[in-house]
Structures are given as structure tokens and as C-alpha cells.
C-alpha positions as CSV (number, residue, x, y, z in Angstrom):
1,M,52.0,17.4,12.0
2,F,50.1,20.4,10.7
3,D,48.2,22.6,13.0
4,P,44.5,21.7,12.6
5,Q,43.4,25.1,13.7
6,L,45.5,26.7,10.9
7,V,43.9,24.3,8.4
8,L,40.4,25.1,9.5
9,T,41.1,28.8,9.4
10,L,42.4,28.6,5.8
11,A,39.5,26.4,4.8
12,R,37.0,29.2,5.7
13,R,38.3,31.1,2.6
14,H,39.5,28.2,0.4
15,P,37.4,25.0,0.0
16,S,40.5,23.1,-1.1
17,F,44.2,23.9,-1.0
18,Y,47.7,22.6,-0.5
19,L,49.8,23.3,2.6
20,Y,53.6,22.7,2.8
21,Q,55.6,22.8,6.0
22,E,59.2,24.0,5.9
23,E,60.1,22.4,9.3
24,G,59.5,18.9,7.9
25,I,61.4,19.6,4.7
26,L,64.4,20.9,6.6
27,Q,64.3,17.9,8.9
28,Q,64.4,15.4,6.0
29,A,67.2,17.4,4.2
30,R,69.4,17.6,7.3
31,Q,68.9,13.9,8.0
32,L,70.1,13.0,4.5
33,M,73.1,15.3,4.7
34,R,74.0,13.9,8.1
35,D,73.7,10.2,6.9
36,F,75.6,10.8,3.6
37,P,78.7,12.9,4.5
38,G,80.6,14.1,1.4
39,V,77.7,13.6,-0.9
40,E,75.9,16.4,-2.8
41,F,72.1,16.1,-3.1
42,L,70.0,17.3,-5.9
43,Y,66.3,18.2,-5.4
44,S,63.9,16.8,-8.0
45,V,62.2,20.0,-9.0
46,K,59.4,18.2,-10.8
47,A,58.2,16.8,-7.4
48,N,57.2,20.2,-6.2
49,P,58.5,23.5,-7.8
50,H,56.8,25.8,-5.2
51,P,59.0,28.8,-4.6
52,G,58.8,28.3,-0.9
53,V,60.1,24.7,-1.2
54,L,63.0,25.8,-3.5
55,G,63.8,28.7,-1.3
56,C,64.0,26.4,1.6
57,L,66.3,23.8,0.0
58,F,68.7,25.6,-2.3
59,P,70.4,27.7,0.5
60,L,71.3,24.4,2.2
61,G,73.6,23.6,-0.6
62,I,71.2,21.2,-2.4
63,G,71.3,21.5,-6.2
64,A,68.6,21.0,-8.8
65,D,67.6,17.9,-10.8
66,A,65.7,19.7,-13.6
67,A,63.5,17.9,-16.1
68,S,62.7,20.8,-18.4
69,L,64.1,24.1,-19.5
70,A,61.6,25.9,-17.4
71,E,62.9,24.1,-14.3
72,V,66.5,25.0,-15.3
73,R,65.4,28.7,-15.5
74,C,63.4,28.5,-12.3
75,S,66.4,27.1,-10.4
76,S,68.7,29.7,-11.9
77,T,66.3,32.5,-10.9
78,M,66.3,31.1,-7.4
79,G,70.1,31.7,-7.3
80,L,71.6,28.4,-8.1
81,A,74.9,28.4,-10.0
82,R,75.0,26.6,-13.3
83,D,77.3,23.8,-11.9
84,R,74.6,22.9,-9.4
85,I,71.8,22.5,-12.0
86,F,71.6,19.2,-13.9
87,Y,69.1,18.9,-16.7
88,S,68.1,15.4,-17.5
89,A,65.1,14.3,-19.6
90,P,64.5,12.4,-22.8
91,G,63.4,14.1,-25.9
92,K,64.9,17.6,-25.3
93,R,63.9,19.9,-28.2
94,L,66.5,21.9,-30.0
95,E,65.2,25.1,-28.3
96,D,65.5,23.3,-24.9
97,L,69.2,22.6,-25.6
98,E,69.8,26.1,-26.9
99,G,68.3,27.7,-23.8
100,A,70.1,25.3,-21.3
101,L,73.5,25.1,-23.0
102,E,75.2,27.8,-20.9
103,A,72.8,27.7,-17.9
104,C,73.4,24.2,-16.5
105,T,75.0,20.8,-17.0
106,I,73.0,19.0,-19.7
107,I,72.7,15.2,-19.3
108,A,72.6,13.8,-22.8
109,D,69.9,11.1,-23.2
110,S,70.8,9.7,-26.6
111,P,73.6,9.6,-29.1
112,G,71.7,12.0,-31.3
113,E,71.5,14.5,-28.5
114,V,75.3,14.3,-28.0
115,Q,75.7,15.3,-31.6
116,R,73.2,18.2,-31.4
117,I,74.9,19.6,-28.3
118,Q,78.2,19.4,-30.1
119,Q,76.8,21.4,-33.1
120,L,75.2,24.0,-30.8
121,A,78.5,24.5,-28.9
122,Q,80.4,24.7,-32.1
123,H,78.1,27.4,-33.4
124,R,78.6,29.4,-30.2
125,G,82.3,28.8,-30.1
126,I,82.3,27.2,-26.6
127,V,83.2,23.8,-25.2
128,A,80.1,22.3,-23.5
129,E,80.7,20.0,-20.5
130,I,77.9,17.4,-20.4
131,G,76.9,14.2,-18.7
132,L,75.7,11.0,-20.2
133,R,72.6,9.3,-18.9
134,I,73.4,5.6,-19.0
135,N,70.9,2.7,-19.1
136,P,73.1,0.1,-17.3
137,D,73.5,-3.6,-17.9
138,F,71.6,-4.4,-14.7
139,T,68.3,-3.8,-13.1
140,F,67.2,-3.3,-9.5
141,A,66.0,-7.0,-9.5
142,G,69.6,-8.2,-10.2
143,A,68.9,-9.2,-13.8
144,G,70.6,-8.1,-16.9
145,G,69.9,-4.8,-18.6
146,A,66.4,-4.0,-20.0
147,P,65.1,-1.7,-22.7
148,S,64.4,1.8,-21.6
149,K,63.3,5.2,-23.0
150,F,65.8,6.7,-20.6
151,G,69.5,7.1,-21.4
152,I,71.9,5.3,-23.6
153,D,72.6,1.6,-23.2
154,E,75.9,1.0,-21.4
155,D,77.5,-1.0,-24.2
156,Q,76.6,1.8,-26.7
157,V,78.3,4.4,-24.4
158,L,81.5,2.3,-24.1
159,A,81.5,1.7,-27.9
160,Q,81.1,5.4,-28.8
161,L,83.3,7.1,-26.2
162,D,86.3,7.2,-28.5
163,Q,84.3,9.0,-31.1
164,W,82.8,11.4,-28.6
165,K,86.2,12.2,-27.1
166,G,87.2,13.5,-30.5
167,L,84.5,16.1,-30.6
168,D,86.3,19.5,-30.2
169,H,83.3,21.4,-28.7
170,L,82.3,18.8,-26.2
171,R,83.7,17.4,-22.9
172,I,82.1,14.5,-21.1
173,G,82.2,15.4,-17.5
174,G,80.2,12.7,-15.8
175,I,77.5,10.1,-15.8
176,H,73.9,9.8,-14.6
177,V,72.1,6.5,-13.8
178,H,68.5,6.3,-12.4
179,L,66.4,3.1,-12.5
180,R,63.7,3.3,-9.8
181,S,61.8,5.6,-7.5
182,Q,60.2,4.9,-4.2
183,E,62.4,2.1,-2.8
184,L,62.2,1.5,1.0
185,C,64.7,-1.4,1.3
186,A,68.2,-0.1,2.2
187,P,70.0,-3.3,1.1
188,V,68.4,-3.1,-2.3
189,L,69.4,0.5,-2.8
190,G,72.9,-0.3,-1.4
191,R,73.4,-3.0,-4.1
192,Y,72.2,-0.5,-6.7
193,H,74.7,2.1,-5.6
194,Q,77.5,-0.4,-5.6
195,Q,76.7,-1.4,-9.2
196,V,76.5,2.2,-10.4
197,L,79.9,3.0,-9.0
198,Q,81.2,0.0,-11.0
199,V,79.7,1.5,-14.1
200,A,81.5,4.7,-13.3
201,V,84.8,2.9,-13.1
202,R,84.2,1.3,-16.5
203,V,83.3,4.6,-18.1
204,Q,86.2,6.5,-16.6
205,E,88.7,3.8,-17.8
206,A,87.2,3.9,-21.3
207,L,87.2,7.7,-21.3
208,G,90.8,7.9,-20.2
209,Q,90.2,10.9,-17.9
210,A,88.7,11.6,-14.5
211,L,85.0,12.0,-14.2
212,Q,83.9,15.3,-12.7
213,F,80.7,13.9,-11.3
214,I,78.8,10.6,-10.8
215,N,75.0,11.0,-10.3
216,L,73.7,7.8,-8.9
217,G,70.0,8.9,-9.3
218,S,67.4,8.5,-6.6
219,G,65.3,5.6,-5.3
220,L,64.7,7.1,-1.9
221,G,61.2,6.3,-0.9
222,I,58.7,7.3,1.8
223,P,56.1,5.1,3.5
224,Y,52.6,5.6,2.1
225,T,50.8,3.1,4.3
226,Q,51.0,2.3,8.0
227,Q,52.4,-1.2,7.0
228,E,55.4,0.2,5.3
229,Q,58.6,1.0,7.2
230,P,60.6,4.1,6.6
231,L,63.8,3.8,4.6
232,D,66.8,3.4,7.0
233,T,68.9,6.2,5.6
234,R,71.5,5.8,8.3
235,A,72.2,2.2,7.3
236,L,72.1,3.1,3.7
237,G,74.6,5.9,4.2
238,Q,77.0,3.7,6.0
239,A,76.7,1.1,3.2
240,F,77.3,3.8,0.7
241,Q,80.5,4.9,2.4
242,R,81.7,1.2,2.4
243,H,81.1,0.9,-1.3
244,L,82.7,4.2,-2.1
245,A,85.8,3.8,0.1
246,P,87.8,1.4,-2.1
247,L,87.2,3.6,-5.2
248,R,88.2,6.9,-3.7
249,E,91.7,6.6,-5.3
250,Q,90.0,6.3,-8.7
251,F,87.6,9.2,-7.9
252,P,89.6,11.5,-5.6
253,H,88.0,14.8,-6.8
254,T,84.8,13.4,-8.4
255,R,81.6,15.0,-7.2
256,I,79.2,12.3,-5.9
257,L,75.6,13.2,-6.4
258,L,72.3,11.7,-5.2
259,E,68.8,12.8,-6.2
260,S,66.3,13.2,-3.4
261,G,63.2,12.3,-5.4
262,R,60.1,12.8,-3.2
263,Y,62.0,12.1,0.0
264,L,62.5,15.7,1.0
265,V,59.0,17.0,0.5
266,G,56.5,14.1,0.1
267,Q,55.4,13.9,3.8
268,S,55.7,17.6,4.4
269,G,52.6,18.6,2.4
270,I,48.9,18.0,2.8
271,F,45.9,18.5,0.5
272,V,42.8,19.9,2.2
273,T,39.3,19.6,0.7
274,T,35.8,20.4,2.0
275,V,32.5,18.5,1.9
276,V,30.2,20.3,-0.5
277,D,27.3,17.8,-0.7
278,K,26.0,14.5,0.5
279,K,23.4,12.1,-0.8
280,V,22.3,8.4,-0.8
281,S,21.9,6.3,-3.9
282,H,20.8,2.6,-3.8
283,D,21.9,2.4,-0.1
284,R,25.4,3.9,-0.8
285,T,26.2,7.2,0.9
286,Y,28.2,9.6,-1.3
287,V,30.1,12.5,0.2
288,I,30.9,15.0,-2.5
289,L,34.2,16.9,-2.0
290,D,35.6,20.1,-3.6
291,R,38.3,19.1,-6.1
292,T,39.6,15.6,-5.7
293,L,40.9,14.2,-9.0
294,N,41.5,17.7,-10.3
295,G,43.0,18.8,-7.0
296,F,45.1,15.9,-5.9
297,L,45.3,13.2,-8.6
298,R,47.1,10.3,-6.9
299,P,44.3,9.0,-4.6
300,S,41.8,8.9,-7.5
301,L,44.4,7.3,-9.8
302,A,45.2,4.6,-7.2
303,R,41.5,3.8,-7.0
304,L,41.3,3.3,-10.8
305,V,44.5,1.2,-11.0
306,L,43.3,-1.1,-8.3
307,Q,39.8,-1.3,-9.8
308,Y,41.1,-2.5,-13.2
309,A,44.3,-4.3,-12.2
310,E,44.5,-7.9,-13.5
311,G,46.4,-9.1,-10.5
312,P,46.4,-8.5,-6.8
313,S,49.6,-6.4,-6.9
314,P,49.6,-4.0,-9.8
315,A,53.1,-2.8,-10.8
316,P,54.1,0.7,-9.6
317,T,54.2,3.4,-12.3
318,E,55.9,6.3,-10.7
319,P,55.2,9.0,-10.0
320,L,51.5,8.3,-10.9
321,F,51.0,5.2,-8.8
322,T,52.9,3.4,-6.0
323,T,50.6,1.4,-3.8
324,G,47.0,1.0,-2.8
325,Q,46.0,4.0,-0.7
326,P,48.7,6.7,-1.3
327,C,47.5,8.9,1.7
328,Q,45.7,9.0,4.9
329,I,42.3,10.6,5.0
330,L,41.8,12.6,8.2
331,P,38.4,14.3,8.8
332,L,38.7,17.4,11.1
333,T,35.6,16.9,13.1
334,R,34.6,16.2,16.7
335,E,31.8,13.9,15.5
336,T,32.0,10.4,17.2
337,V,29.3,8.6,15.3
338,Q,30.7,6.5,12.5
339,E,29.3,5.9,9.0
340,T,30.4,4.1,5.8
341,V,30.7,6.5,2.9
342,T,32.2,6.8,-0.6
343,L,34.3,9.9,-1.2
344,V,34.0,11.5,-4.6
345,G,34.7,14.9,-6.2
346,N,32.6,17.3,-8.2
347,L,33.8,16.4,-11.7
348,C,31.6,14.9,-14.4
349,T,33.4,11.6,-14.4
350,S,33.1,8.4,-12.3
351,A,36.9,8.3,-12.1
352,D,36.6,11.2,-9.6
353,E,36.6,8.9,-6.5
354,I,39.2,8.7,-3.8
355,A,37.7,6.1,-1.4
356,R,34.8,3.6,-1.6
357,D,32.9,2.3,1.4
358,I,35.3,3.8,3.9
359,T,34.2,4.2,7.6
360,L,34.7,7.7,8.9
361,P,33.2,10.0,11.5
362,R,29.8,11.2,10.1
363,L,30.5,14.1,7.8
364,R,28.3,17.2,7.1
365,C,28.5,19.9,4.4
366,G,31.4,22.2,5.3
367,D,33.4,19.6,7.1
368,V,37.1,19.6,6.2
369,L,39.2,16.5,5.2
370,V,43.0,16.4,5.2
371,L,44.9,14.1,2.7
372,T,48.5,13.4,3.7
373,N,51.6,12.7,1.5
374,A,50.7,15.6,-0.8
375,G,54.1,17.4,-0.7
376,S,55.4,15.7,-3.9
377,Y,53.7,15.0,-7.2
378,G,50.5,16.6,-5.9
379,A,49.9,20.0,-7.5
380,S,52.7,19.4,-10.0
381,L,51.0,16.3,-11.4
382,T,47.3,17.0,-11.2
383,P,45.1,17.9,-14.2
384,V,43.8,21.1,-12.7
385,Q,42.2,22.4,-15.9
386,F,39.6,19.6,-16.1
387,S,36.1,21.2,-16.1
388,S,37.8,24.7,-15.9
389,H,37.7,24.7,-12.1
390,T,40.0,27.2,-10.4
391,P,43.2,25.4,-9.3
392,P,43.6,25.0,-5.5
393,P,46.0,27.5,-4.0
394,E,49.3,26.5,-2.4
395,F,50.4,27.8,1.0
396,F,53.8,27.5,2.6
397,V,54.4,27.5,6.3
398,T,57.8,28.8,7.2
399,Y,59.9,27.4,10.1
400,S,58.9,30.4,12.1
401,G,55.2,29.7,11.6
402,A,54.5,32.4,9.0
403,V,52.1,31.5,6.2
404,L,53.3,32.5,2.7
405,P,50.3,33.3,0.5
406,P,49.8,31.7,-2.9
407,A,50.6,33.7,-6.0
408,G,48.1,36.5,-6.5
409,D,47.2,36.8,-2.9
410,L,48.5,39.9,-1.1
411,Q,48.1,38.4,2.3
412,V,46.7,35.5,4.3
413,Q,44.0,36.6,6.7
414,L,44.0,34.4,9.7
């Protein structure tokens, strides 16, 4: 829980901002490492690339799941060795591959990309060790494989391995499978892990040599509503060890990797915004906030998805939309009188709305609201350039309680 007094103090200078807490991030990271002994974790940099977050996680031995060349370089600058940076994304440009070739392990996302990496490595006179992202012949729901923009279909991989083994400037070191984010059911994730390990067995047999790594992707979710139960990582870790144990002879020295997704940071960040105006229109009370859709996108997007959904349960589209209300809205006020209001932002679009007809303590101009679950896919996902408003700053609270200032600020005056 964040210190309300610290939030109010920062809000005197900043009408909206992000605040991340190292203590919560460390707690989540240590829990995962305790529940999954012998497993290496990768942090999904795209969830939140704030330097404080990376500087907190990387010294723990957590590697980087990078989705762009910029994230590869950022991770390298933060001190990660190349064998702890894995670059996986569809549609990598030639300049992306050139820049990443000797800085990380590239996960090839298509047969064409395999050939391009071979050509680049040949030109440089090196042997590039890569991974293959596989679109497996199964889904989370237990059905057969489905079309995907991500990875190479499993049957295509098995059919082309003999050809790829013959490339003299390429070495296939491992595989990467990722099908879903934001899963809260441990048995579902456990079945998924078991199936990915079987894919690894098939690939290793076809490859005729030991895999150096198996990246089972992520799926680790966090509860967004009070009705959702947290993922039981202890039970999931125990099931994972049971699935892995009979295969240890086949993978005695293989690195086993899991991606953390939002799990490490999602609940350790808040977005803070301030009431700038208030008015009544046709008996509806509007509370106008500083930066909502262009400060923290997910609440506004959730409103739009639910408003235009054709059915009662619109399908999740991660990381944009998971569920109905993706955060709690907590006014920092001593007011006891309640009123029903609609919370909107200051953009010139009706989409800039985070809650309609919600009952809260009566709000006045200058009052502060806290939005939870903003540690992942908050600042990194939000269209901050809309209407040319200044982006909200990001603060990081260290384990000792120090507040690191955002870029460009010399100090934080408390």
C-alpha cells in the first residue's frame, strides 16, 4: 500500500503522475523465485521499462524479455549479459536484426527471419545462436493449434529443422512458446507448461542435439477485481516440478525460462490524478480529471470495450483489455457525503471516460484520486501525445523509502 501522505505531497506539484514501489516488486520477484526453484525468470520489459524497475529486478538474476531493439539496448545498458537478454517479436526489421545480432539471443519468428539471420551472421563471419518461437499444435483451451501472427507453426519447424541444421552460420539453441497472458488458474497454466515441455522433447529429438534453453512464455496473471483470486504460484510451481522431473534426463543442462509478464510490477504501481473541474449536465454530474485516457489508458479503454461489446463477456485483448474495471478508484479525501458522478478527462473526445455513474465521496477541485494496478502497461501503453499535453512524470520509491525523481527533475521536494 502506498503512503497517502507521500501521494498528496507529490500531487501538490504534479496534477497527475505514476508512482512505483520497489518493495512490492521485490516481494513478487522473491515469491516467484521461491516457488520455482531452478527456473530462470525473464522480465517483460515492455510492461514497464522505467530505470528504477529494471535496476530493481536485474540484480536479482532476472533476465530480459525484450520486444524491440531499443529494449535490447536498454537491458544491455543496465548491465545484463547478452545470454540473459532474449529478443522476441514478429516483424523485426533488418536493422533490428543487425543491431541485436551480437547483443542478445534473437528468437526467430518466421522461416524468413531464420534465413535473414543466417545471411547477417555469414556477412560478419560469426555463428549466431538463436531460438525459434513456435506456434504449437495446441491452445490453452485444449483444442488443436490455431493461426497466429506469432511464431512458426510446430509442423513447419519440424519439417524444416534438417535444412536449418545445415546452415553453417546458425545454431538453434532453444525454443520459445507463449500463447496467453493474464491467466489466474494454476491448473490451466500447469497443463500448458506440460504441453510446452512435450514440444521441447519433439524439437530436441528432431534437432538431434540438446536444447540450450526452453522458454515457456508467461501467462502469470494478477487479480484486477475483488472477485478474482490471486494466482496460486506455490501450487503452480509444485506442478511445474512434477512435469519437469521425468524429463530431466532429456534436459540435464537445459536452461528453463519463464517470463513474468505483468506479475512482477502490475500491482506495485499507481496512477494519480487530480480533479480540475466539476459540472452538471442534464442531471449527470461530471468530475473532470487531469489526464485520464492520455495518462493511463486501460480504464478508458475498458469503458469503451464494455460499451460497444456485442456480448456480456468481451474477449480479452492483452495488454489492452482484460476485464471490466481494470483498477480500483480511491479518492484521497476525508469527505463522508457520497454522490454519484461520471469521471472524465480533459481531452476533446468522449472516449476520455474512466467511470460512469460511480458513487464516491463528494469530490472538489484539487482533490486527488488514486488508480491501482498501474505498474504494468500504464505509461508504456498510453497515448501521451494526444492533444500535446505534457506526459505525466513517473516516480520510483526505493525499498528504503527514497523517492527517485523522473527524468529531467534534479530532486523531489517533499
